[in-house]
C-alpha positions in Angstrom: 19.7 1.8 -53.0 18.2 -1.7 -52.8 20.8 -2.7 -50.1 19.9 0.4 -48.0 16.2 -0.5 -48.2 16.8 -4.1 -47.1 19.1 -2.9 -44.3 16.4 -0.4 -43.1 13.7 -3.1 -43.3 16.0 -5.5 -41.4 16.8 -2.9 -38.7 13.1 -2.0 -38.4 12.2 -5.7 -38.0 14.8 -6.2 -35.3 13.7 -3.1 -33.4 10.0 -4.2 -33.5 11.0 -7.7 -32.4 13.1 -6.4 -29.5 10.3 -4.0 -28.4 7.8 -6.9 -28.5 10.1 -9.1 -26.4 10.9 -6.4 -23.8 10.0 -6.5 -20.1 6.7 -4.8 -20.6 4.1 -7.6 -20.4 0.4 -7.1 -20.4 0.2 -8.9 -17.0 2.6 -6.3 -15.6 0.9 -3.1 -16.6 -0.7 -0.9 -13.9 -4.1 0.4 -14.9 -7.6 1.4 -13.7 -8.3 -2.1 -12.5 -5.3 -2.1 -10.2 -6.3 1.3 -8.8 -9.8 0.0 -8.1 -8.4 -3.2 -6.4 -6.1 -1.1 -4.2 -8.8 1.3 -3.2 -11.1 -1.6 -2.3 -8.3 -3.2 -0.3 -8.0 0.1 1.7 -11.8 0.1 2.3 -11.7 -3.6 3.4 -8.8 -2.8 5.7 -10.7 0.0 7.4 -13.7 -2.3 7.8 -11.5 -5.0 9.4 -9.8 -2.4 11.6 -13.1 -1.0 12.9 -14.4 -4.5 13.5 -11.2 -5.2 15.5 -10.7 -8.3 13.3 -7.0 -8.8 14.0 -6.8 -12.0 11.8 -8.4 -10.1 8.8 -6.1 -7.1 9.3 -3.1 -9.4 9.0 -4.2 -10.7 5.6 -3.7 -7.3 4.0 0.1 -7.4 4.6 2.7 -9.3 2.7 4.8 -11.8 4.7 7.7 -9.4 4.8 5.7 -6.3 5.5 7.3 -3.4 7.4 5.2 -1.0 9.5 6.7 2.4 10.5 4.3 4.0 13.0 4.6 7.5 14.1 7.1 8.0 17.0 8.0 4.3 17.2 10.5 1.8 15.8 9.9 -0.1 12.6 8.1 -3.4 13.0 8.8 -6.2 10.5 6.6 -9.2 9.6 2.9 -9.9 9.8 3.1 -11.1 13.4 4.7 -7.8 14.5 2.2 -5.8 12.5 -0.7 -7.7 14.1 0.9 -7.1 17.5 0.9 -3.4 16.8 -2.8 -3.4 15.9 -3.7 -5.6 18.8 -2.2 -2.9 21.1 -4.1 -0.2 19.3 -7.4 -2.1 19.7 -6.6 -2.6 23.4 -6.1 1.1 23.8 -9.6 1.7 22.4 -8.7 2.7 18.8 -11.9 3.0 16.7 -13.5 4.9 13.9 -10.7 4.7 11.4 -11.1 6.9 8.4 -8.7 6.7 5.5 -9.0 9.1 2.5 -6.7 8.0 -0.3 -5.3 11.1 -2.1 -3.2 9.3 -4.7 -3.0 5.7 -5.9 -0.3 5.1 -8.5 2.0 2.4 -9.6 3.9 0.6 -12.3 3.9 -3.1 -12.9 3.5 -5.0 -9.7 4.4 -2.1 -7.4 2.3 0.8 -6.4 1.6 3.3 -3.6 -1.2 4.8 -1.7 -0.8 8.3 -0.2 -3.7 9.1 2.2 -4.8 11.0 5.2 -6.1 9.1 8.3 -8.0 9.8 11.4 -9.2 7.7 14.3 -10.3 7.9 17.9 -8.8 6.4 21.0 -11.5 5.8 23.5 -9.5 6.6 26.6 -9.6 9.1 29.5 -9.3 11.7 28.1 -10.4 10.6 24.6 -8.0 11.4 21.8 -8.7 12.1 18.1 -5.6 11.4 16.1 -5.1 12.4 12.5 -2.2 12.4 10.0 -0.7 11.0 6.8 -0.1 7.4 5.7 1.9 6.1 2.8 1.6 2.4 1.8 3.9 0.8 -0.7 1.9 -2.1 -2.2 3.0 -5.1 -4.2 0.9 -7.5 -6.3 1.7 -11.0 -5.2 -0.1 -14.0 -6.7 -2.6 -11.6 -8.4 -3.5 -9.9 -5.1 -2.4 -6.5 -3.8 -0.8 -6.5 -0.4 0.7 -3.8 1.9 4.5 -4.1 1.8 5.5 -0.9 3.7 3.4 1.4 5.8 4.7 4.7 7.0 2.5 6.8 9.3 2.9 10.4 10.4 0.6 11.9 13.1 -0.3 15.5 12.9 -0.3 15.6 16.7 2.8 16.4 18.6 4.6 13.4 20.2 3.0 12.2 23.4 -0.4 13.5 22.5 -2.3 10.3 21.6 0.1 9.1 18.9 1.4 5.8 20.1 
């Protein structure tokens, strides 16, 4: 009986020790603070976009970011992403609205599912709207957009470029 008790205590001690040494570190938990930081990042991105601050827009993306715009090929890297937004600004894109629907994650990865709308000041003017999904990664304590997938609700060729 005493041997079984010692074995049970030993097994329990090992199990607790292994659980404590697992891959779940407090610095890798995803919580309310992360959701708040990501939501703020989205707001700051919108402000930079509406200000047509291309340099600032680029700071929201990781070095290896991929942008998958509606009806276009995938763009990779910050310079390509900035080039895309530079083109949008030249087309007259303005008044970006992003409404996050879900912000979730685990560890240093997360996602933002949102709706978007913006205007293109052209002749004739276009009001585009659709969905966006960002995969975000926490790098050096700061959240960055890693992948961005956009889907316009407008049919191809009607303002979605």
